[in-house]
C-alpha positions as CSV (number, residue, x, y, z in Angstrom):
1,X,-22.7,-153.6,-33.8
2,X,-22.3,-156.7,-35.9
3,X,-22.6,-155.0,-39.3
4,X,-19.1,-156.4,-40.3
5,X,-20.3,-159.9,-39.9
6,X,-21.8,-161.3,-43.1
7,X,-22.8,-164.9,-44.3
8,X,-19.7,-164.9,-46.5
9,X,-17.3,-163.9,-43.6
10,X,-18.8,-166.5,-41.4
11,X,-18.4,-169.1,-44.1
12,X,-14.8,-168.2,-44.7
13,X,-14.0,-168.4,-41.0
14,X,-15.5,-171.9,-40.8
15,X,-13.6,-173.1,-43.9
16,X,-10.4,-171.6,-42.7
17,X,-10.6,-173.6,-39.5
18,X,-11.2,-176.8,-41.3
19,X,-8.0,-178.9,-41.1
20,X,-8.9,-181.7,-43.5
21,X,-7.5,-181.5,-47.0
22,X,-10.6,-181.4,-49.2
23,X,-12.0,-179.3,-52.0
24,X,-13.7,-176.6,-49.9
25,X,-13.0,-173.1,-51.3
26,X,-14.5,-173.7,-54.7
27,X,-18.0,-172.5,-55.1
28,X,-20.3,-175.5,-55.7
29,X,-18.0,-177.9,-54.0
30,X,-19.6,-180.4,-51.7
31,X,-18.0,-178.9,-48.5
32,X,-18.7,-175.3,-49.6
33,X,-22.4,-176.2,-50.3
34,X,-22.7,-177.8,-46.8
35,X,-21.2,-174.8,-45.0
36,X,-23.1,-172.0,-46.9
37,X,-26.6,-172.5,-45.3
38,X,-25.0,-172.9,-41.9
39,X,-23.2,-169.6,-42.3
40,X,-26.5,-167.9,-43.4
41,X,-28.3,-169.2,-40.3
42,X,-25.6,-168.1,-38.0
43,X,-25.6,-164.6,-39.6
44,X,-29.3,-164.4,-38.8
45,X,-28.5,-164.8,-35.1
46,X,-25.9,-162.0,-35.3
47,X,-28.4,-159.6,-36.9
48,X,-30.9,-160.4,-34.2
49,X,-28.4,-159.5,-31.5
50,X,-28.6,-155.9,-32.5
51,X,-32.2,-155.9,-31.3
52,X,-31.0,-156.9,-27.8
53,X,-29.1,-153.6,-27.3
54,X,-32.2,-151.3,-26.8
55,X,-33.8,-154.0,-24.7
56,X,-30.8,-154.3,-22.3
57,X,-30.0,-150.6,-22.4
58,X,-33.3,-148.8,-22.9
59,X,-33.6,-145.3,-24.4
60,X,-36.4,-143.4,-26.0
61,X,-36.3,-145.7,-29.1
62,X,-36.9,-148.9,-27.1
63,X,-40.7,-148.9,-27.4
64,X,-42.6,-151.2,-25.1
65,X,-39.4,-152.4,-23.5
66,X,-39.2,-149.1,-21.7
67,X,-42.3,-149.9,-19.8
68,X,-41.1,-153.4,-19.0
69,X,-37.7,-152.2,-17.6
70,X,-39.3,-149.4,-15.7
71,X,-41.9,-151.7,-14.2
72,X,-39.0,-153.7,-12.7
73,X,-38.4,-150.8,-10.3
74,X,-42.1,-150.0,-9.8
75,X,-42.1,-147.1,-12.3
76,X,-45.1,-147.0,-14.6
77,X,-46.1,-144.7,-17.5
78,X,-48.5,-141.9,-16.6
79,X,-51.7,-142.4,-18.4
80,X,-52.6,-138.7,-18.8
81,X,-55.7,-136.9,-17.5
82,X,-59.0,-135.7,-18.9
83,X,-59.8,-132.1,-19.2
84,X,-62.9,-130.6,-17.5
85,X,-65.1,-127.6,-18.2
86,X,-68.1,-125.9,-16.8
87,X,-70.9,-125.7,-19.4
88,X,-73.6,-123.1,-19.5
89,X,-76.9,-124.5,-20.9
90,X,-79.7,-122.3,-22.1
91,X,-83.2,-123.3,-23.0
92,X,-86.8,-123.9,-21.8
93,X,-87.3,-124.1,-18.0
94,X,-87.5,-127.6,-16.5
95,X,-85.6,-129.1,-19.4
96,X,-83.6,-132.0,-18.0
97,X,-80.1,-132.8,-19.4
98,X,-79.1,-136.3,-18.2
99,X,-75.7,-137.1,-16.9
100,X,-73.6,-138.5,-19.7
101,X,-74.9,-136.1,-22.3
102,X,-72.2,-135.4,-24.9
103,X,-71.4,-131.9,-26.2
104,X,-68.5,-131.2,-28.5
105,X,-66.4,-128.5,-30.2
106,X,-66.8,-127.7,-33.9
107,X,-63.7,-129.9,-34.7
108,X,-65.2,-132.9,-32.8
109,X,-63.7,-133.0,-29.3
110,X,-66.3,-134.6,-27.1
111,X,-67.2,-133.7,-23.5
112,X,-69.6,-135.7,-21.3
113,X,-71.6,-134.1,-18.5
114,X,-70.8,-135.5,-15.0
115,X,-74.2,-134.9,-13.4
116,X,-77.8,-134.3,-14.3
117,X,-78.8,-130.6,-14.9
118,X,-82.2,-128.9,-15.0
119,X,-82.7,-125.6,-16.7
120,X,-84.3,-123.0,-14.4
121,X,-84.6,-119.4,-15.2
122,X,-83.5,-120.1,-18.7
123,X,-80.0,-121.5,-17.8
124,X,-78.2,-124.2,-16.0
125,X,-74.5,-125.0,-15.3
126,X,-72.9,-128.4,-15.3
127,X,-69.4,-129.9,-15.2
128,X,-68.4,-131.9,-18.3
129,X,-65.3,-134.1,-18.6
130,X,-63.4,-134.8,-21.8
131,X,-64.2,-138.3,-23.3
132,X,-60.5,-138.9,-23.7
133,X,-57.2,-137.8,-22.1
134,X,-55.0,-135.2,-23.7
135,X,-53.9,-131.6,-23.7
136,X,-55.9,-131.0,-26.9
137,X,-59.0,-131.0,-24.8
138,X,-57.9,-127.9,-22.9
139,X,-59.9,-125.7,-25.3
140,X,-60.5,-122.0,-25.0
141,X,-63.6,-120.4,-23.6
142,X,-66.5,-120.5,-26.0
143,X,-65.3,-123.6,-27.8
144,X,-67.8,-126.2,-26.6
145,X,-70.9,-125.2,-28.6
146,X,-72.3,-128.2,-30.3
147,X,-74.8,-130.9,-29.3
148,X,-73.9,-134.6,-30.1
149,X,-77.7,-135.3,-30.3
150,X,-80.2,-132.5,-30.5
151,X,-82.4,-132.2,-27.4
152,X,-85.8,-130.7,-27.2
153,X,-85.9,-127.7,-25.0
154,X,-82.1,-127.1,-25.1
155,X,-81.2,-124.0,-27.2
156,X,-77.5,-123.6,-26.8
157,X,-74.4,-124.6,-24.9
158,X,-71.0,-123.0,-24.3
159,X,-68.1,-122.9,-21.8
160,X,-67.6,-119.5,-20.3
161,X,-64.1,-120.4,-19.2
162,X,-61.4,-122.5,-20.8
163,X,-61.3,-126.2,-20.3
164,X,-58.4,-127.3,-18.1
165,X,-56.7,-130.3,-16.5
166,X,-56.1,-132.4,-19.7
167,X,-52.6,-133.9,-20.0
168,X,-51.2,-136.3,-22.6
169,X,-50.0,-139.8,-21.8
170,X,-46.3,-139.8,-20.7
171,X,-43.8,-139.8,-23.6
172,X,-41.2,-142.5,-24.0
173,X,-38.5,-139.8,-23.4
174,X,-40.1,-138.8,-20.1
175,X,-40.5,-142.4,-18.9
176,X,-36.9,-143.2,-19.8
177,X,-35.7,-140.1,-17.9
178,X,-37.6,-141.1,-14.8
179,X,-36.2,-144.6,-15.0
180,X,-32.6,-143.4,-15.2
181,X,-33.2,-140.8,-12.5
182,X,-34.2,-143.7,-10.2
183,X,-31.0,-145.5,-11.0
184,X,-28.6,-142.5,-11.1
185,X,-30.1,-140.5,-8.2
186,X,-30.6,-142.8,-5.3
187,X,-33.4,-141.8,-2.9
188,X,-33.4,-142.5,0.8
189,X,-35.2,-141.3,3.8
190,X,-36.9,-138.4,2.2
191,X,-34.0,-136.7,0.5
192,X,-34.3,-134.3,-2.5
193,X,-34.4,-137.2,-5.0
194,X,-37.3,-138.8,-3.2
195,X,-39.4,-135.7,-3.5
196,X,-38.5,-135.3,-7.1
197,X,-39.5,-138.9,-7.8
198,X,-42.8,-138.6,-5.9
199,X,-43.8,-135.4,-7.7
200,X,-42.9,-136.7,-11.2
201,X,-45.1,-139.8,-10.6
202,X,-48.2,-137.5,-10.7
203,X,-50.1,-137.1,-14.0
204,X,-49.5,-133.6,-15.4
205,X,-46.2,-133.0,-13.7
206,X,-43.2,-132.8,-16.1
207,X,-40.7,-130.9,-14.1
208,X,-40.1,-130.3,-10.4
209,X,-37.9,-128.1,-8.2
210,X,-37.4,-129.1,-4.6
211,X,-36.3,-126.5,-2.0
212,X,-35.3,-128.0,1.4
213,X,-36.0,-126.0,4.5
214,X,-38.1,-123.5,2.4
215,X,-39.9,-122.2,5.4
216,X,-37.5,-123.3,8.1
217,X,-36.6,-126.6,9.7
218,X,-38.8,-129.6,8.8
219,X,-40.3,-127.9,5.7
220,X,-40.0,-128.7,2.0
221,X,-41.0,-126.6,-0.9
222,X,-42.2,-128.3,-4.1
223,X,-42.5,-126.2,-7.3
224,X,-43.9,-128.0,-10.3
225,X,-44.5,-127.4,-14.0
226,X,-46.2,-129.4,-16.7
227,X,-44.6,-131.7,-19.4
228,X,-44.1,-128.7,-21.7
229,X,-42.6,-126.7,-18.8
230,X,-45.7,-124.5,-18.3
231,X,-47.6,-123.7,-15.2
232,X,-50.2,-126.2,-14.1
233,X,-53.7,-126.0,-12.7
234,X,-54.7,-126.3,-9.0
235,X,-56.1,-129.8,-9.5
236,X,-52.6,-131.0,-10.5
237,X,-51.0,-129.1,-7.6
238,X,-53.5,-130.7,-5.2
239,X,-52.9,-134.2,-6.7
240,X,-49.1,-133.7,-6.3
241,X,-49.4,-132.6,-2.7
242,X,-51.7,-135.5,-1.9
243,X,-49.4,-138.0,-3.5
244,X,-46.3,-136.7,-1.7
245,X,-48.3,-136.7,1.6
246,X,-48.7,-140.5,1.2
247,X,-44.9,-141.0,1.0
248,X,-43.2,-138.2,2.9
249,X,-41.3,-138.9,6.2
250,X,-43.2,-138.2,9.4
251,X,-42.7,-134.7,10.6
252,X,-42.1,-133.1,7.2
253,X,-44.3,-130.2,6.2
254,X,-44.6,-130.0,2.5
255,X,-45.8,-127.1,0.4
256,X,-46.6,-127.7,-3.3
257,X,-47.2,-124.9,-5.8
258,X,-47.2,-124.3,-9.5
259,X,-44.5,-122.3,-11.1
260,X,-45.5,-118.9,-12.4
261,X,-45.0,-118.0,-16.0
262,X,-42.6,-115.4,-17.3
263,X,-43.7,-114.6,-20.9
264,X,-40.8,-114.2,-23.3
265,X,-41.7,-112.3,-26.6
266,X,-39.2,-111.7,-29.4
267,X,-39.2,-109.4,-32.4
268,X,-36.6,-109.2,-35.1
269,X,-35.9,-107.4,-38.4
270,X,-33.8,-109.6,-40.6
271,X,-32.0,-109.9,-43.9
272,X,-32.8,-113.1,-45.8
273,X,-31.8,-114.6,-49.1
274,X,-34.0,-116.2,-51.7
275,X,-33.8,-119.7,-50.2
276,X,-36.3,-118.9,-47.5
277,X,-39.2,-116.6,-46.6
278,X,-40.1,-114.4,-43.7
279,X,-42.9,-116.8,-42.6
280,X,-40.5,-119.8,-42.6
281,X,-37.9,-117.8,-40.5
282,X,-40.6,-116.8,-38.1
283,X,-41.9,-120.3,-37.5
284,X,-38.4,-121.8,-37.2
285,X,-37.4,-119.1,-34.7
286,X,-40.5,-119.7,-32.7
287,X,-39.8,-123.4,-32.5
288,X,-36.2,-122.9,-31.6
289,X,-36.9,-120.4,-28.8
290,X,-39.6,-122.5,-27.4
291,X,-37.2,-125.5,-27.2
292,X,-34.6,-123.2,-25.6
293,X,-37.0,-122.0,-22.9
294,X,-38.1,-125.5,-22.1
295,X,-34.5,-126.6,-21.7
296,X,-33.6,-123.9,-19.2
297,X,-36.8,-124.2,-17.1
298,X,-35.7,-125.0,-13.5
299,X,-32.1,-125.3,-14.7
300,X,-30.9,-121.7,-15.6
301,X,-32.5,-118.5,-14.5
302,X,-31.4,-116.2,-17.2
303,X,-32.8,-115.9,-20.8
304,X,-29.6,-115.0,-22.7
305,X,-30.1,-112.3,-25.3
306,X,-27.0,-113.5,-27.2
307,X,-28.4,-117.0,-27.3
308,X,-31.6,-115.8,-28.9
309,X,-29.4,-114.0,-31.5
310,X,-27.5,-117.2,-32.0
311,X,-30.7,-119.1,-32.7
312,X,-31.8,-116.5,-35.2
313,X,-28.6,-116.4,-37.1
314,X,-28.5,-120.2,-37.2
315,X,-31.6,-120.4,-39.4
316,X,-31.0,-121.3,-43.0
317,X,-31.4,-118.2,-45.3
318,X,-30.8,-115.6,-42.5
319,X,-27.7,-113.6,-43.3
320,X,-28.1,-110.8,-40.8
321,X,-30.4,-108.9,-38.4
322,X,-30.8,-105.2,-38.0
323,X,-32.9,-105.3,-34.8
324,X,-33.6,-107.9,-32.2
325,X,-35.6,-107.4,-29.1
326,X,-36.4,-109.8,-26.3
327,X,-39.3,-108.5,-24.2
328,X,-38.8,-105.1,-25.9
329,X,-35.2,-104.9,-24.8
330,X,-31.7,-105.9,-25.8
331,X,-30.4,-107.4,-22.5
332,X,-30.7,-110.7,-20.7
333,X,-34.0,-111.5,-18.9
334,X,-33.8,-112.7,-15.3
335,X,-36.1,-115.5,-14.3
336,X,-37.4,-115.5,-10.7
337,X,-36.9,-118.6,-8.6
338,X,-40.6,-119.5,-8.8
339,X,-41.0,-118.8,-12.5
340,X,-40.6,-120.8,-15.7
341,X,-40.1,-119.0,-19.1
342,X,-43.0,-119.4,-21.5
343,X,-43.0,-118.3,-25.1
344,X,-45.2,-115.4,-26.0
345,X,-45.2,-113.8,-29.4
346,X,-42.5,-114.1,-32.1
347,X,-42.5,-111.5,-34.9
348,X,-40.1,-111.3,-37.8
349,X,-40.0,-108.5,-40.3
């Protein structure tokens, strides 16, 4: 904003405004030497002013000032949640596994048992919680197989079902969006914006659709999705419903549910030049379609075939395609009112 202001330009402005007839323009003159350090110090102030812009007008680049500005209106960054899994332990009968015992995946993700477990009949089951928050801890079934410290009498551990419930801390972009939604979408007396705000305050909720009068007078439907616009687990739905229950107007009956997933898979046969490879095109197309699907979740209810073609032809090195199919067809895909589109497979030949 102040890039045109330099120490030299400040010095010239000062010298131009001096009315006394002295030797001032010559470099090395007494007056010029006095003014130069003053101009440099003033220039430092102008350069510092640029840093005030993202403080006064926060965006996703404002860092810690996002939290400070949001806190002024009682909006706080969501800390994220820990994943949980049910572990199956095998070993010698009457072996006791204390609460707080740590098991982990081969790549080092740690899970801590919530309760004491005793092996009877060769097995025991126990709930374990991730040591840290994050979606990375939502590992697939059969992933938690290692012991942090070997225990006598314990032969093996595994998780028969995938771990679930882990969410990442809220991103700067998401927090800024909630802050500006508070300012730009005034809420009052339980209107739609109120319900949107309450739902988005819950860890694990990244998008919400509010349906007034969903089941008749006095009812409100809340449909939620995660930060990546994917369906969420029952624990997040329950937390969202409970949080809204604390704030809703008296007399409103609120129903919260997770959006269902509509899998979108794409296959294409393309012509490429020597500047790229099939693998690069495939990964780029996968990324672009994933971003497109996230953008239209709860906003548009049609996956446009021609837009997918546009994304494909916009990839560097792709000159043409001979065949493009979206969910094995060549037409638009309709998204139901309670669905969000989720990327399936992307195959390029």
